[in-house]
N, C-alpha and C positions, 0 to 999 in steps of 0.2 A: 733517804729514801729507807735506810735502816730503822729510824725512828719512827717513820710513818707506818711501818709494818707493826711494830711492837704495840702502837697507840691503837692502830685499827683492831688488832688481835683483842686487845682488851675491851673495846667497845667504843672508845673514843671517835670523834670525827675532826680527824686531822685535815687541815689545807696545806698544800705545798706552793709556796712561790716560786714560778719559773721563769726565766728570761727567755727560754726558748720553747715554742710552742710543740715542738717535735717531740719534746720530752714527756708530754701530757699523758700519754699511755702507760709509759713507765710509771709514772706517780699514780694513777688509778690502779694499776696492778699491784702497787705496794698499798692500796687500799686507803688512799687519800685523794681528794679533790683537788686537782690541778687549778692554779689561779696564774694566769699570764701576768707578770710583772717584774719590769726592769728596775731593781733597786739604784741602779746607776743614773737613772733619769726621771723617775718617778717625784711627784711630791710627797710630803708627809700626809696630807689631807687625802690624795689617791690610796695611798698604802693603808691610813686609817680607816678609810672605807671598807677594806678589805679585811680589818681586823674587827670590825665590829661584832660584838656578841662571844668572842672569844674568851676562853678562860686562861690563856696563856701563849705567849709569842717565845720563840725558840730562836735565836740568830745563828745557822750553822752555814751561811753561805762563805765562800771563799773564791779569790780572783785566780786560784790553781796553781799548779808548780810551771806553766808554761808562761806566766804573765809577768810584765815589768814592774818597777817599782810604782809608777804612777798608779798601775791598777791594784796594787795592795792598798794605797791611799785610798782609792774611789769605793774598792768593795770592803776590803777587811776592815776599814776605820769609817770612811763616810756611810757606806749601806748600814752597818751596825747602827750608826747614831742615828739616821734616818728611822730603822725600825723602831727605835725606843722612841723617836718624838711621836711616830705614830702610834705606837702602843699608847702612850700618854693621853695622847688626843682622843682615842678609843676607849679609854679607860679601863684597858687590860693591864692591870697591876704585875701580875706574875711575868716575868721576863727572864729568859736565862742565854747568856752569851756564851758561845763555844769560843774560845780563846787561844791561847798556847802557852806552854811552859817556855819561860824566856820573855815574855812580854815585856816591854819596858819603852813608855813614851819618848825616855831620854836615849834609847840603845843608839849607841854609835856605830858608824861604820856605811860603806857605800854600795854592799850588794845587796841585790835584790831581796834575800834573806834578812838583813839587816831593817831594811824598809819595811819588810812585812812584819818583824818582831817590834818596831816602832809603832806601826798601824795598829797592830793589835793592843800594844798598851794604852796609845792614846784613845782606843775605843773604850778600853776598861776603865780609863780615867774620867772620861765623860759618863757612864754607866752609873759609877760610884757615887757621882754628885746628884743623881736624882733622887729626890724623895716621893715622886711621882711613880715608882717603880718598887715591887718587891723584887729586886734583881738578884741573881746568883751567877757569879762569873765562874767557868768550868775552863780548866788547863790542861787539856792531855798532853801526855808525853808523846813521842814519835810513834804515829800511826801505822797500823799494818793491816792486811786485809786476810790475816789468818781467821780461822773461826774463832768466836767468842767463848771464853771460859766460863764467863758468869763470875769470875774471881777478881777483885780488884783491889788497889789501894787508893783511898780517898782521904786526902788529908791537906790542912793548910801548905805544907811542904812536904811532898814524897822524896825529892831528888829526882835524877833524871831517869829515864825509862820508857818502855814501850808500852802501849795498849793496843788491844784491837778495836777497829772501828764499831764492830759489835758491841763490845763492851762499853764503849762510849755511848753509844745509843740507847745501850740498858740504862745507863747512870743518867741520860737525859731524861727517859721516860719516868725514872723515880723523882727526879729533881723537879720535875714539873708539877708533881704534886705535892711536893715537901716544901710549903711556905716557911717551916721552921729553917730553912737553909738560906733566907732572904739575907741579903747583906753579907754573905761570904763568898770569897775567892778561893776555889778548891783545885789542889792540883790531882790528876789520875794517871795512874799507870797500873799495868798488870800486879797483882797481889795474890792474898790469900783469903779475903773476904768476900762472903757473897754480895752481891751488889745491894740488894735491899737492906743487909746488915750494915754495908760500909755508910749508905747514905742516913740511916737512923743513927748510926753512930756521930756522925759529925753534925747531924741536926740537934742532937743532945747536947753538944759541947757549948 
């Protein structure tokens, strides 16, 4: 929702995929066009049809904090892979995956958060193997609902930290347009660099 507001404010036409039709008005209020699509049950061809003509696709869905391990796999892993499949079929090369610090396909443990980190890591592993996408993987630190500061630290390795959802959205809005970051996995926490400066810095490395 935060990303949709930023994209709409700068004149982009954003489409938000939602599972629940009741959220359509909220998406419109954010300036995006809602499209009802359940990524846990849709086919790649169905999703590809929704992506036709898009300049970029951003996977920012999540099973949510109240979900179990099975939904970490079906949403955080499988739905990300499905959107990547659909993007390739639709010819949408620019693809940004929102992942998490600590994501690791081989992460051990039996807790739900362990399953989450495995699922995110497995999604990353799949995305990295795709030559048909100009992908960037963004790994935010612990998310907060505090107001955004516009100041971040964006690097291949930042160390642990926190970051506001507003600042994550601001970085995503920059990454969508920054094909020079293709092929990079970037960690994001709060910091001292303006968002645009931070993105340009990693793009130039």
